[in-house]
N, CA, C and O atoms as CSV, one atom per row, in Angstrom:
chain,resi,resn,atom,element,x,y,z
A,1,MET,N,N,6.457,-54.008,-95.380
A,1,MET,CA,C,7.319,-52.946,-94.192
A,1,MET,C,C,7.520,-54.034,-93.078
A,1,MET,O,O,6.632,-54.859,-92.864
A,2,SER,N,N,8.781,-54.026,-92.318
A,2,SER,CA,C,8.515,-54.569,-90.927
A,2,SER,C,C,9.216,-53.930,-90.022
A,2,SER,O,O,9.702,-52.801,-90.086
A,3,ASN,N,N,9.262,-55.132,-88.707
A,3,ASN,CA,C,9.628,-54.275,-87.239
A,3,ASN,C,C,11.013,-55.342,-87.201
A,3,ASN,O,O,11.057,-56.399,-87.831
A,4,ARG,N,N,11.916,-54.912,-86.484
A,4,ARG,CA,C,13.309,-55.614,-86.255
A,4,ARG,C,C,13.524,-55.234,-84.628
A,4,ARG,O,O,13.759,-54.183,-84.031
A,5,TRP,N,N,13.300,-56.789,-84.177
A,5,TRP,CA,C,14.094,-57.088,-82.905
A,5,TRP,C,C,14.898,-57.484,-82.656
A,5,TRP,O,O,15.038,-58.640,-83.054
A,6,SER,N,N,15.855,-56.979,-81.966
A,6,SER,CA,C,17.089,-57.610,-81.063
A,6,SER,C,C,16.828,-57.888,-79.792
A,6,SER,O,O,16.375,-57.108,-78.955
A,7,ILE,N,N,17.259,-59.557,-79.581
A,7,ILE,CA,C,17.710,-59.764,-78.502
A,7,ILE,C,C,18.965,-60.790,-78.653
A,7,ILE,O,O,19.439,-61.381,-79.623
A,8,SER,N,N,19.355,-60.735,-77.021
A,8,SER,CA,C,20.801,-61.574,-77.300
A,8,SER,C,C,20.537,-62.587,-76.523
A,8,SER,O,O,19.430,-62.563,-75.985
A,9,GLY,N,N,21.711,-64.102,-76.147
A,9,GLY,CA,C,21.730,-64.500,-75.322
A,9,GLY,C,C,22.735,-65.182,-75.358
A,9,GLY,O,O,23.707,-64.887,-76.053
A,10,LYS,N,N,22.658,-66.335,-74.525
A,10,LYS,CA,C,24.104,-67.407,-74.380
A,10,LYS,C,C,23.225,-68.136,-74.716
A,10,LYS,O,O,22.005,-68.231,-74.850
A,11,ILE,N,N,25.078,-69.138,-74.929
A,11,ILE,CA,C,24.807,-70.156,-76.041
A,11,ILE,C,C,24.770,-71.788,-75.286
A,11,ILE,O,O,25.425,-72.541,-76.007
A,12,VAL,N,N,24.481,-72.167,-74.665
A,12,VAL,CA,C,24.625,-73.732,-74.128
A,12,VAL,C,C,24.549,-74.470,-74.730
A,12,VAL,O,O,24.445,-74.213,-75.930
A,13,SER,N,N,24.552,-76.065,-74.209
A,13,SER,CA,C,24.667,-77.291,-74.673
A,13,SER,C,C,23.328,-77.584,-74.315
A,13,SER,O,O,22.878,-77.331,-73.197
A,14,GLY,N,N,22.255,-78.448,-75.821
A,14,GLY,CA,C,22.140,-78.908,-75.811
A,14,GLY,C,C,21.387,-80.475,-74.915
A,14,GLY,O,O,22.109,-80.856,-73.993
A,15,VAL,N,N,20.686,-80.931,-75.028
A,15,VAL,CA,C,20.025,-82.620,-75.053
A,15,VAL,C,C,20.708,-83.643,-76.068
A,15,VAL,O,O,20.870,-84.852,-75.899
A,16,LYS,N,N,21.039,-82.925,-77.077
A,16,LYS,CA,C,21.535,-83.712,-78.413
A,16,LYS,C,C,20.562,-84.676,-78.868
A,16,LYS,O,O,20.851,-85.867,-78.978
A,17,GLN,N,N,19.066,-84.066,-79.221
A,17,GLN,CA,C,18.037,-84.646,-79.843
A,17,GLN,C,C,17.930,-83.773,-80.983
A,17,GLN,O,O,17.631,-84.142,-82.118
A,18,GLY,N,N,18.183,-82.626,-80.631
A,18,GLY,CA,C,18.522,-81.627,-82.183
A,18,GLY,C,C,18.793,-82.777,-83.238
A,18,GLY,O,O,18.018,-83.588,-83.744
A,19,ALA,N,N,20.289,-82.556,-83.416
A,19,ALA,CA,C,20.548,-83.686,-84.519
A,19,ALA,C,C,19.839,-84.484,-85.016
A,19,ALA,O,O,19.706,-84.397,-86.236
A,20,PHE,N,N,19.161,-85.490,-84.341
A,20,PHE,CA,C,18.039,-86.841,-84.468
A,20,PHE,C,C,17.386,-86.268,-85.068
A,20,PHE,O,O,17.260,-86.888,-86.124
A,21,PHE,N,N,16.593,-85.030,-85.099
A,21,PHE,CA,C,15.454,-84.748,-85.124
A,21,PHE,C,C,15.837,-84.033,-86.515
A,21,PHE,O,O,15.188,-84.402,-87.494
A,22,THR,N,N,16.995,-82.877,-86.736
A,22,THR,CA,C,17.422,-82.425,-87.841
A,22,THR,C,C,17.753,-83.187,-89.010
A,22,THR,O,O,17.942,-82.692,-90.121
A,23,GLN,N,N,17.842,-84.849,-88.628
A,23,GLN,CA,C,18.216,-85.489,-89.923
A,23,GLN,C,C,17.270,-85.822,-90.209
A,23,GLN,O,O,17.306,-85.764,-91.438
A,24,LEU,N,N,15.919,-86.328,-89.796
A,24,LEU,CA,C,14.761,-87.264,-90.630
A,24,LEU,C,C,14.679,-86.658,-91.920
A,24,LEU,O,O,14.928,-85.520,-92.321
A,25,ASP,N,N,14.265,-87.710,-92.477
A,25,ASP,CA,C,14.255,-87.681,-94.430
A,25,ASP,C,C,12.957,-86.115,-94.456
A,25,ASP,O,O,13.040,-85.107,-95.158
A,26,TRP,N,N,11.807,-86.495,-93.359
A,26,TRP,CA,C,11.021,-85.322,-93.536
A,26,TRP,C,C,10.796,-84.029,-93.637
A,26,TRP,O,O,10.280,-83.246,-94.435
A,27,PHE,N,N,11.560,-84.008,-92.149
A,27,PHE,CA,C,12.193,-82.661,-91.779
A,27,PHE,C,C,12.844,-81.791,-92.858
A,27,PHE,O,O,12.332,-80.745,-93.256
A,28,GLN,N,N,14.128,-82.338,-93.356
A,28,GLN,CA,C,15.065,-82.256,-94.388
A,28,GLN,C,C,14.337,-81.634,-95.252
A,28,GLN,O,O,14.439,-80.408,-95.278
A,29,LYS,N,N,13.425,-82.293,-96.174
A,29,LYS,CA,C,12.657,-81.886,-97.701
A,29,LYS,C,C,12.178,-80.669,-97.243
A,29,LYS,O,O,12.326,-79.616,-97.864
A,30,GLN,N,N,11.236,-80.843,-95.480
A,30,GLN,CA,C,10.714,-79.644,-95.796
A,30,GLN,C,C,11.146,-78.727,-95.437
A,30,GLN,O,O,10.329,-77.817,-95.582
A,31,CYS,N,N,12.372,-78.281,-94.855
A,31,CYS,CA,C,13.139,-77.600,-94.588
A,31,CYS,C,C,13.859,-76.807,-95.863
A,31,CYS,O,O,14.128,-75.606,-95.873
A,32,LEU,N,N,14.150,-77.914,-97.109
A,32,LEU,CA,C,14.513,-77.563,-98.131
A,32,LEU,C,C,13.177,-76.712,-99.079
A,32,LEU,O,O,13.243,-75.673,-99.735
A,33,GLN,N,N,12.203,-77.483,-98.866
A,33,GLN,CA,C,11.391,-76.222,-99.496
A,33,GLN,C,C,11.082,-75.169,-98.699
A,33,GLN,O,O,11.121,-74.019,-99.135
A,34,LYS,N,N,10.793,-75.415,-97.629
A,34,LYS,CA,C,9.997,-74.441,-96.955
A,34,LYS,C,C,11.188,-72.925,-96.532
A,34,LYS,O,O,10.925,-71.728,-96.418
A,35,LEU,N,N,12.371,-73.608,-96.408
A,35,LEU,CA,C,13.138,-72.509,-95.754
A,35,LEU,C,C,14.308,-72.356,-96.957
A,35,LEU,O,O,15.028,-71.379,-96.750
A,36,GLY,N,N,14.655,-73.130,-98.193
A,36,GLY,CA,C,15.376,-73.205,-98.775
A,36,GLY,C,C,16.957,-73.701,-98.812
A,36,GLY,O,O,17.853,-73.350,-99.580
A,37,TYR,N,N,16.995,-75.057,-97.224
A,37,TYR,CA,C,18.426,-75.414,-97.218
A,37,TYR,C,C,17.799,-76.591,-96.778
A,37,TYR,O,O,16.573,-76.684,-96.716
A,38,LYS,N,N,18.991,-77.989,-96.298
A,38,LYS,CA,C,18.753,-78.500,-95.555
A,38,LYS,C,C,19.607,-78.292,-94.247
A,38,LYS,O,O,20.821,-78.116,-94.347
A,39,PRO,N,N,18.997,-78.311,-93.052
A,39,PRO,CA,C,19.621,-78.028,-91.984
A,39,PRO,C,C,21.021,-78.906,-91.513
A,39,PRO,O,O,21.158,-80.130,-91.510
A,40,TYR,N,N,21.910,-77.956,-91.157
A,40,TYR,CA,C,23.181,-79.100,-90.347
A,40,TYR,C,C,22.268,-79.668,-89.291
A,40,TYR,O,O,21.200,-79.208,-88.888
A,41,PRO,N,N,23.202,-81.269,-88.755
A,41,PRO,CA,C,22.696,-81.794,-87.516
A,41,PRO,C,C,22.706,-81.317,-86.690
A,41,PRO,O,O,23.846,-81.045,-86.313
A,42,GLY,N,N,21.724,-80.910,-85.901
A,42,GLY,CA,C,21.882,-80.470,-84.673
A,42,GLY,C,C,21.277,-78.807,-84.702
A,42,GLY,O,O,21.074,-78.220,-85.765
A,43,THR,N,N,21.064,-78.253,-83.494
A,43,THR,CA,C,20.593,-77.163,-83.542
A,43,THR,C,C,21.479,-76.173,-82.580
A,43,THR,O,O,22.155,-76.643,-81.665
A,44,LEU,N,N,21.435,-75.019,-82.804
A,44,LEU,CA,C,22.262,-73.705,-81.743
A,44,LEU,C,C,21.250,-73.513,-80.279
A,44,LEU,O,O,20.347,-72.736,-80.587
A,45,ASN,N,N,21.162,-73.778,-79.400
A,45,ASN,CA,C,20.525,-73.856,-77.995
A,45,ASN,C,C,21.137,-72.244,-77.554
A,45,ASN,O,O,22.334,-71.955,-77.525
A,46,ILE,N,N,19.908,-71.236,-77.204
A,46,ILE,CA,C,20.546,-69.955,-76.749
A,46,ILE,C,C,19.574,-69.668,-75.780
A,46,ILE,O,O,18.406,-69.910,-76.085
A,47,GLU,N,N,19.871,-69.100,-74.441
A,47,GLU,CA,C,19.198,-69.002,-73.295
A,47,GLU,C,C,18.825,-67.798,-73.415
A,47,GLU,O,O,19.673,-66.919,-73.258
A,48,ILE,N,N,17.951,-67.572,-73.613
A,48,ILE,CA,C,17.248,-65.889,-73.346
A,48,ILE,C,C,17.014,-64.974,-72.460
A,48,ILE,O,O,16.491,-65.620,-71.552
A,49,SER,N,N,17.049,-64.110,-72.196
A,49,SER,CA,C,16.453,-63.537,-70.587
A,49,SER,C,C,15.180,-63.718,-70.662
A,49,SER,O,O,14.689,-64.153,-71.704
A,50,ALA,N,N,14.263,-63.356,-69.354
A,50,ALA,CA,C,13.010,-63.405,-69.334
A,50,ALA,C,C,12.485,-62.473,-69.948
A,50,ALA,O,O,11.465,-62.687,-70.604
A,51,GLU,N,N,12.866,-61.633,-69.904
A,51,GLU,CA,C,11.894,-60.344,-70.833
A,51,GLU,C,C,11.994,-60.647,-71.850
A,51,GLU,O,O,10.831,-60.851,-72.199
A,52,ASP,N,N,12.649,-60.852,-72.698
A,52,ASP,CA,C,12.361,-61.424,-74.320
A,52,ASP,C,C,11.851,-62.543,-74.445
A,52,ASP,O,O,11.831,-62.958,-75.603
A,53,ILE,N,N,11.104,-63.690,-73.090
A,53,ILE,CA,C,10.601,-64.615,-73.969
A,53,ILE,C,C,8.984,-64.133,-74.571
A,53,ILE,O,O,8.351,-64.682,-75.472
A,54,PRO,N,N,8.629,-63.079,-73.846
A,54,PRO,CA,C,7.173,-62.666,-74.906
A,54,PRO,C,C,7.812,-62.656,-76.060
A,54,PRO,O,O,7.153,-63.141,-76.980
A,55,ILE,N,N,8.996,-62.225,-76.368
A,55,ILE,CA,C,8.823,-61.581,-77.869
A,55,ILE,C,C,8.931,-63.298,-78.703
A,55,ILE,O,O,8.600,-63.565,-79.858
A,56,VAL,N,N,9.431,-64.121,-77.783
A,56,VAL,CA,C,9.683,-65.563,-79.214
A,56,VAL,C,C,8.480,-66.439,-79.438
A,56,VAL,O,O,8.133,-67.204,-80.338
A,57,GLU,N,N,7.843,-65.949,-77.998
A,57,GLU,CA,C,5.993,-66.769,-77.766
A,57,GLU,C,C,5.550,-66.532,-78.785
A,57,GLU,O,O,5.453,-67.399,-79.655
A,58,ALA,N,N,5.116,-65.148,-78.973
A,58,ALA,CA,C,5.067,-63.942,-79.685
A,58,ALA,C,C,5.091,-64.527,-81.250
A,58,ALA,O,O,4.166,-64.679,-82.047
A,59,LEU,N,N,5.894,-64.677,-81.315
A,59,LEU,CA,C,6.616,-65.606,-83.067
A,59,LEU,C,C,6.034,-66.576,-83.206
A,59,LEU,O,O,5.489,-66.777,-84.291
A,60,GLU,N,N,5.926,-67.671,-82.000
A,60,GLU,CA,C,5.443,-68.924,-81.925
A,60,GLU,C,C,3.995,-68.938,-82.670
A,60,GLU,O,O,3.592,-69.501,-83.688
A,61,GLN,N,N,3.355,-68.023,-81.665
A,61,GLN,CA,C,1.903,-67.786,-81.982
A,61,GLN,C,C,1.625,-67.284,-83.770
A,61,GLN,O,O,0.501,-67.507,-84.220
A,62,ASN,N,N,2.485,-66.746,-84.526
A,62,ASN,CA,C,2.484,-66.285,-85.528
A,62,ASN,C,C,3.369,-66.408,-86.644
A,62,ASN,O,O,3.573,-65.680,-87.615
A,63,ALA,N,N,3.957,-67.755,-86.189
A,63,ALA,CA,C,4.745,-68.652,-87.373
A,63,ALA,C,C,3.827,-69.129,-88.457
A,63,ALA,O,O,2.765,-69.744,-88.365
A,64,LYS,N,N,4.727,-68.545,-89.892
A,64,LYS,CA,C,4.073,-68.871,-90.896
A,64,LYS,C,C,4.493,-69.934,-91.616
A,64,LYS,O,O,3.994,-70.179,-92.715
A,65,ILE,N,N,5.403,-70.640,-91.108
A,65,ILE,CA,C,6.500,-71.716,-91.591
A,65,ILE,C,C,5.696,-73.024,-89.953
A,65,ILE,O,O,5.624,-72.939,-88.727
A,66,GLU,N,N,5.359,-73.864,-90.834
A,66,GLU,CA,C,5.244,-75.327,-89.955
A,66,GLU,C,C,5.680,-76.076,-90.721
A,66,GLU,O,O,5.608,-75.985,-91.946
A,67,PHE,N,N,6.336,-77.156,-89.908
A,67,PHE,CA,C,6.707,-78.217,-90.310
A,67,PHE,C,C,5.669,-79.415,-89.719
A,67,PHE,O,O,5.517,-79.635,-88.517
A,68,ILE,N,N,4.835,-80.305,-91.049
A,68,ILE,CA,C,4.340,-81.474,-90.582
A,68,ILE,C,C,4.603,-82.685,-90.777
A,68,ILE,O,O,4.995,-83.178,-91.835
A,69,PRO,N,N,4.381,-83.284,-89.666
A,69,PRO,CA,C,4.978,-84.352,-89.900
A,69,PRO,C,C,4.569,-85.915,-90.930
A,69,PRO,O,O,3.385,-85.942,-91.264
A,70,PRO,N,N,5.103,-86.676,-91.235
A,70,PRO,CA,C,4.133,-87.405,-92.184
A,70,PRO,C,C,2.997,-88.358,-91.455
A,70,PRO,O,O,1.974,-88.684,-92.056
A,71,ASP,N,N,3.270,-88.764,-90.131
A,71,ASP,CA,C,2.608,-89.684,-89.217
A,71,ASP,C,C,2.776,-88.842,-87.327
A,71,ASP,O,O,3.536,-87.955,-86.936
A,72,SER,N,N,1.774,-89.580,-86.638
A,72,SER,CA,C,1.936,-89.268,-85.925
A,72,SER,C,C,2.975,-89.588,-84.502
A,72,SER,O,O,3.051,-89.515,-83.275
A,73,THR,N,N,3.503,-89.895,-85.460
A,73,THR,CA,C,5.059,-90.691,-84.398
A,73,THR,C,C,6.005,-89.364,-84.115
A,73,THR,O,O,6.713,-89.362,-83.109
A,74,PHE,N,N,6.005,-88.511,-84.799
A,74,PHE,CA,C,6.817,-87.293,-84.757
A,74,PHE,C,C,6.127,-86.247,-84.268
A,74,PHE,O,O,5.059,-86.606,-83.772
A,75,CYS,N,N,6.356,-84.946,-84.212
A,75,CYS,CA,C,5.561,-84.076,-83.862
A,75,CYS,C,C,5.688,-82.916,-85.276
A,75,CYS,O,O,6.086,-83.049,-86.433
A,76,SER,N,N,5.109,-81.731,-84.456
A,76,SER,CA,C,5.138,-80.695,-85.455
A,76,SER,C,C,6.175,-79.507,-85.271
A,76,SER,O,O,7.198,-79.664,-84.604
A,77,GLY,N,N,5.953,-78.666,-85.710
A,77,GLY,CA,C,6.735,-77.620,-85.179
A,77,GLY,C,C,6.632,-76.202,-86.141
A,77,GLY,O,O,6.491,-76.280,-87.362
A,78,LYS,N,N,6.706,-75.145,-85.551
A,78,LYS,CA,C,7.453,-74.235,-86.676
A,78,LYS,C,C,8.144,-73.584,-86.886
A,78,LYS,O,O,8.860,-73.757,-85.900
A,79,ALA,N,N,8.666,-72.771,-87.499
A,79,ALA,CA,C,9.856,-72.122,-87.407
A,79,ALA,C,C,9.605,-69.846,-87.977
A,79,ALA,O,O,8.685,-69.109,-88.330
A,80,HIS,N,N,10.703,-69.766,-87.776
A,80,HIS,CA,C,10.683,-68.351,-87.983
A,80,HIS,C,C,12.323,-67.705,-88.296
A,80,HIS,O,O,13.306,-67.772,-87.558
A,81,PRO,N,N,12.222,-67.200,-89.385
A,81,PRO,CA,C,13.950,-66.320,-89.920
A,81,PRO,C,C,14.248,-65.414,-88.953
A,81,PRO,O,O,13.500,-64.556,-88.485
A,82,VAL,N,N,15.365,-65.644,-88.680
A,82,VAL,CA,C,16.123,-64.828,-87.457
A,82,VAL,C,C,17.642,-64.821,-88.228
A,82,VAL,O,O,18.149,-65.803,-88.771
A,83,GLU,N,N,18.176,-63.596,-88.145
A,83,GLU,CA,C,19.540,-64.139,-88.016
A,83,GLU,C,C,20.546,-63.749,-86.727
A,83,GLU,O,O,20.363,-62.938,-85.820
A,84,VAL,N,N,21.833,-64.762,-87.036
A,84,VAL,CA,C,22.450,-64.869,-85.130
A,84,VAL,C,C,23.794,-63.691,-85.783
A,84,VAL,O,O,24.392,-64.136,-86.763
A,85,GLU,N,N,24.027,-62.959,-85.522
A,85,GLU,CA,C,25.320,-62.099,-85.833
A,85,GLU,C,C,25.312,-61.813,-86.949
A,85,GLU,O,O,26.418,-61.645,-87.462
A,86,GLY,N,N,24.164,-61.644,-87.756
A,86,GLY,CA,C,24.093,-61.480,-89.147
A,86,GLY,C,C,23.814,-62.935,-89.957
A,86,GLY,O,O,23.077,-62.999,-90.941
A,87,MET,N,N,24.324,-63.766,-89.542
A,87,MET,CA,C,23.865,-64.625,-90.687
A,87,MET,C,C,22.385,-65.383,-90.412
A,87,MET,O,O,21.615,-65.504,-89.459
A,88,ARG,N,N,22.448,-65.802,-91.764
A,88,ARG,CA,C,20.852,-66.212,-91.372
A,88,ARG,C,C,20.232,-67.828,-91.185
A,88,ARG,O,O,20.466,-68.903,-91.738
A,89,ALA,N,N,19.643,-67.532,-90.482
A,89,ALA,CA,C,19.447,-68.898,-89.907
A,89,ALA,C,C,18.012,-69.037,-89.410
A,89,ALA,O,O,17.353,-68.161,-89.971
A,90,ASP,N,N,17.086,-69.918,-88.425
A,90,ASP,CA,C,15.762,-69.790,-88.164
A,90,ASP,C,C,15.368,-70.433,-86.773
A,90,ASP,O,O,15.531,-71.624,-86.508
A,91,ILE,N,N,14.970,-69.736,-86.144
A,91,ILE,CA,C,14.303,-70.430,-84.628
A,91,ILE,C,C,13.274,-71.485,-84.808
A,91,ILE,O,O,12.272,-71.251,-85.483
A,92,VAL,N,N,13.435,-72.430,-84.340
A,92,VAL,CA,C,12.617,-73.299,-84.814
A,92,VAL,C,C,11.700,-74.262,-83.384
A,92,VAL,O,O,12.210,-75.065,-82.603
A,93,MET,N,N,10.693,-73.945,-83.432
A,93,MET,CA,C,10.037,-74.368,-82.245
A,93,MET,C,C,8.677,-75.322,-82.269
A,93,MET,O,O,7.515,-75.190,-82.655
A,94,PRO,N,N,9.636,-76.566,-81.514
A,94,PRO,CA,C,8.534,-77.891,-81.670
A,94,PRO,C,C,7.270,-77.553,-80.825
A,94,PRO,O,O,7.167,-76.423,-80.348
A,95,THR,N,N,6.338,-78.458,-80.629
A,95,THR,CA,C,4.957,-78.359,-80.471
A,95,THR,C,C,5.546,-78.362,-78.784
A,95,THR,O,O,6.552,-78.994,-78.461
A,96,LYS,N,N,4.683,-77.502,-77.758
A,96,LYS,CA,C,4.643,-77.541,-76.434
A,96,LYS,C,C,5.175,-78.736,-75.753
A,96,LYS,O,O,6.265,-78.682,-75.182
A,97,GLU,N,N,4.394,-79.919,-75.783
A,97,GLU,CA,C,4.251,-81.390,-75.333
A,97,GLU,C,C,5.372,-82.065,-75.512
A,97,GLU,O,O,5.460,-82.906,-74.618
A,98,VAL,N,N,6.814,-82.127,-76.667
A,98,VAL,CA,C,7.565,-82.254,-76.666
A,98,VAL,C,C,8.855,-81.731,-76.139
A,98,VAL,O,O,9.815,-82.391,-75.741
A,99,ARG,N,N,8.734,-80.557,-76.195
A,99,ARG,CA,C,9.601,-79.645,-75.857
A,99,ARG,C,C,10.226,-80.192,-74.553
A,99,ARG,O,O,9.562,-80.658,-73.627
A,100,VAL,N,N,12.119,-80.044,-74.585
A,100,VAL,CA,C,12.939,-80.801,-73.863
A,100,VAL,C,C,13.863,-79.373,-73.319
A,100,VAL,O,O,14.938,-79.626,-72.776
A,101,HIS,N,N,13.649,-78.591,-73.393
A,101,HIS,CA,C,13.718,-77.071,-72.704
A,101,HIS,C,C,12.745,-76.123,-72.362
A,101,HIS,O,O,11.726,-75.912,-73.020
A,102,GLY,N,N,13.183,-75.354,-70.964
A,102,GLY,CA,C,12.519,-74.135,-70.516
A,102,GLY,C,C,12.182,-73.419,-71.893
A,102,GLY,O,O,12.652,-73.497,-73.028
A,103,ASN,N,N,11.177,-72.696,-71.307
A,103,ASN,CA,C,11.172,-71.482,-72.191
A,103,ASN,C,C,11.492,-70.325,-72.870
A,103,ASN,O,O,11.050,-69.587,-73.750
A,104,ASN,N,N,12.974,-70.522,-71.692
A,104,ASN,CA,C,13.792,-69.487,-72.029
A,104,ASN,C,C,15.105,-70.262,-72.825
A,104,ASN,O,O,16.229,-69.775,-72.701
A,105,ILE,N,N,14.878,-71.573,-73.699
A,105,ILE,CA,C,15.872,-71.960,-74.501
A,105,ILE,C,C,15.385,-71.772,-76.371
A,105,ILE,O,O,14.261,-72.140,-76.714
A,106,ILE,N,N,16.108,-71.337,-77.131
A,106,ILE,CA,C,15.541,-71.005,-78.268
A,106,ILE,C,C,16.117,-71.790,-79.042
A,106,ILE,O,O,17.314,-71.871,-78.766
A,107,GLU,N,N,15.735,-72.560,-80.095
A,107,GLU,CA,C,16.664,-73.548,-80.786
A,107,GLU,C,C,16.842,-73.229,-82.126
A,107,GLU,O,O,15.799,-73.270,-82.778
A,108,VAL,N,N,18.104,-72.847,-82.892
A,108,VAL,CA,C,18.190,-72.254,-84.114
A,108,VAL,C,C,18.955,-73.066,-84.679
A,108,VAL,O,O,19.942,-73.584,-84.156
A,109,ILE,N,N,18.323,-73.343,-86.452
A,109,ILE,CA,C,19.012,-74.277,-87.616
A,109,ILE,C,C,19.174,-73.356,-88.395
A,109,ILE,O,O,18.529,-72.321,-88.564
A,110,SER,N,N,20.398,-73.904,-89.059
A,110,SER,CA,C,20.942,-73.172,-89.920
A,110,SER,C,C,21.070,-74.178,-91.442
A,110,SER,O,O,20.163,-74.954,-91.742
A,111,ASP,N,N,22.022,-74.054,-92.096
A,111,ASP,CA,C,22.717,-75.107,-93.365
A,111,ASP,C,C,24.160,-74.922,-92.678
A,111,ASP,O,O,25.048,-75.354,-93.413
A,112,LEU,N,N,24.506,-74.532,-91.778
A,112,LEU,CA,C,26.251,-74.401,-91.559
A,112,LEU,C,C,26.086,-74.926,-89.777
A,112,LEU,O,O,25.158,-75.329,-89.075
A,113,ARG,N,N,27.000,-74.751,-89.655
A,113,ARG,CA,C,27.634,-75.172,-88.107
A,113,ARG,C,C,27.575,-74.118,-87.405
A,113,ARG,O,O,28.669,-73.558,-87.334
A,114,LEU,N,N,26.298,-73.334,-86.553
A,114,LEU,CA,C,26.736,-72.122,-85.998
A,114,LEU,C,C,27.782,-71.550,-85.360
A,114,LEU,O,O,28.174,-70.394,-85.517
A,115,LYS,N,N,28.487,-72.846,-84.223
A,115,LYS,CA,C,28.933,-72.568,-83.668
A,115,LYS,C,C,30.588,-72.641,-84.570
A,115,LYS,O,O,31.543,-72.233,-83.909
A,116,ASP,N,N,30.838,-73.068,-85.801
A,116,ASP,CA,C,31.926,-73.022,-86.281
A,116,ASP,C,C,32.199,-71.694,-86.891
A,116,ASP,O,O,33.143,-70.905,-86.907
A,117,ALA,N,N,30.516,-71.785,-87.585
A,117,ALA,CA,C,30.827,-70.806,-88.412
A,117,ALA,C,C,30.825,-69.060,-87.658
A,117,ALA,O,O,31.416,-68.143,-88.228
A,118,LEU,N,N,30.201,-68.894,-86.570
A,118,LEU,CA,C,30.540,-67.279,-86.193
A,118,LEU,C,C,31.384,-67.409,-84.860
A,118,LEU,O,O,31.321,-66.552,-83.978
A,119,LYS,N,N,32.477,-68.964,-84.740
A,119,LYS,CA,C,33.521,-69.021,-83.979
A,119,LYS,C,C,33.305,-68.662,-83.063
A,119,LYS,O,O,33.855,-67.597,-82.783
A,120,VAL,N,N,32.324,-69.331,-81.938
A,120,VAL,CA,C,31.916,-69.378,-80.218
A,120,VAL,C,C,31.734,-70.080,-80.222
A,120,VAL,O,O,31.799,-70.832,-81.194
A,121,ASP,N,N,31.176,-70.486,-78.545
A,121,ASP,CA,C,31.098,-71.826,-77.719
A,121,ASP,C,C,30.216,-71.675,-76.816
A,121,ASP,O,O,29.714,-70.556,-76.711
A,122,ASP,N,N,29.882,-72.498,-76.128
A,122,ASP,CA,C,29.046,-72.684,-75.395
A,122,ASP,C,C,29.491,-71.452,-74.218
A,122,ASP,O,O,30.641,-71.018,-74.150
A,123,GLY,N,N,28.357,-70.981,-73.316
A,123,GLY,CA,C,28.914,-69.685,-72.467
A,123,GLY,C,C,29.050,-68.155,-73.103
A,123,GLY,O,O,29.116,-67.152,-72.392
A,124,ASP,N,N,29.082,-68.134,-74.625
A,124,ASP,CA,C,29.527,-67.632,-75.181
A,124,ASP,C,C,27.768,-66.554,-75.408
A,124,ASP,O,O,26.747,-67.218,-75.581
A,125,THR,N,N,27.632,-64.673,-75.367
A,125,THR,CA,C,26.942,-64.467,-76.008
A,125,THR,C,C,26.491,-64.070,-77.639
A,125,THR,O,O,27.224,-63.511,-78.455
A,126,VAL,N,N,25.390,-64.424,-77.813
A,126,VAL,CA,C,25.216,-64.031,-79.490
A,126,VAL,C,C,23.680,-62.971,-79.619
A,126,VAL,O,O,22.766,-62.907,-78.797
A,127,ARG,N,N,23.787,-62.391,-80.645
A,127,ARG,CA,C,22.439,-61.378,-80.674
A,127,ARG,C,C,21.938,-62.124,-81.823
A,127,ARG,O,O,22.658,-62.608,-82.696
A,128,LEU,N,N,20.103,-62.220,-81.759
A,128,LEU,CA,C,19.757,-62.313,-82.954
A,128,LEU,C,C,18.811,-61.262,-83.324
A,128,LEU,O,O,18.292,-60.525,-82.485
A,129,THR,N,N,18.626,-61.206,-84.360
A,129,THR,CA,C,17.499,-60.439,-85.011
A,129,THR,C,C,16.561,-60.946,-85.232
A,129,THR,O,O,16.464,-62.114,-85.609
A,130,ILE,N,N,15.551,-60.077,-85.020
A,130,ILE,CA,C,14.688,-60.939,-85.673
A,130,ILE,C,C,13.231,-59.982,-86.551
A,130,ILE,O,O,12.362,-59.568,-85.783
A,131,SER,N,N,13.116,-59.801,-87.482
A,131,SER,CA,C,12.432,-59.115,-88.621
A,131,SER,C,C,10.674,-59.833,-88.064
A,131,SER,O,O,10.440,-60.976,-87.671
A,132,VAL,N,N,9.759,-58.739,-88.223
A,132,VAL,CA,C,8.700,-59.473,-88.569
A,132,VAL,C,C,7.266,-58.197,-89.092
A,132,VAL,O,O,7.277,-57.039,-88.674
A,133,SER,N,N,6.501,-58.574,-89.746
A,133,SER,CA,C,6.058,-57.900,-90.643
A,133,SER,C,C,4.713,-57.314,-89.844
A,133,SER,O,O,4.106,-57.868,-88.928
A,134,ASN,N,N,4.478,-56.232,-90.367
A,134,ASN,CA,C,3.736,-55.266,-89.817
A,134,ASN,C,C,2.427,-56.055,-88.861
A,134,ASN,O,O,2.141,-55.948,-87.669
A,135,GLY,N,N,1.875,-56.784,-89.860
A,135,GLY,CA,C,0.534,-57.962,-89.547
A,135,GLY,C,C,0.811,-58.441,-88.197
A,135,GLY,O,O,-0.060,-58.303,-87.338
A,136,GLU,N,N,1.933,-58.993,-87.915
A,136,GLU,CA,C,2.515,-59.508,-87.124
A,136,GLU,C,C,2.539,-58.871,-85.558
A,136,GLU,O,O,3.023,-57.740,-85.529
A,137,LYS,N,N,2.197,-59.285,-84.542
A,137,LYS,CA,C,2.520,-58.880,-82.846
A,137,LYS,C,C,3.111,-59.759,-82.073
A,137,LYS,O,O,2.934,-60.751,-81.366
A,138,VAL,N,N,4.165,-58.736,-82.633
A,138,VAL,CA,C,5.195,-59.014,-81.665
A,138,VAL,C,C,5.523,-57.706,-80.431
A,138,VAL,O,O,5.723,-56.533,-80.748
A,139,GLU,N,N,5.519,-58.192,-79.099
A,139,GLU,CA,C,5.662,-56.974,-78.672
A,139,GLU,C,C,7.251,-57.103,-77.713
A,139,GLU,O,O,7.700,-58.248,-77.652
A,140,ASN,N,N,7.746,-56.430,-77.279
A,140,ASN,CA,C,9.151,-56.536,-76.260
A,140,ASN,C,C,8.785,-55.528,-74.866
A,140,ASN,O,O,9.608,-55.407,-73.959
């Protein structure tokens, strides 16, 4: 049994580090193995409201999908499945020490360029649907 949470946010430009990171061999292999796809180069950055930050923080604490780098020159991270306007994707959460965004910006990956697939651009609002199992503690 699961609960579904819905949050909305505004698409914003990133710092262009997602394209580099998502194309690393080890990250692509782990995405294929753990998520079932190789990610499109880059992330969709979504600015969420302050009231939704606790949901994302709880997801990070309870995330079962982890990305483990082959050596200490790269950071580890976590992921949680999500739907963006009904399209399957994943929120990715690098370790806090290396995050370049504030905690109000979430990064989403997919096997598609989400802006094209959803026909959206910076400034547009999108809705994310997040499913969590009953064992996960996520509060809104």
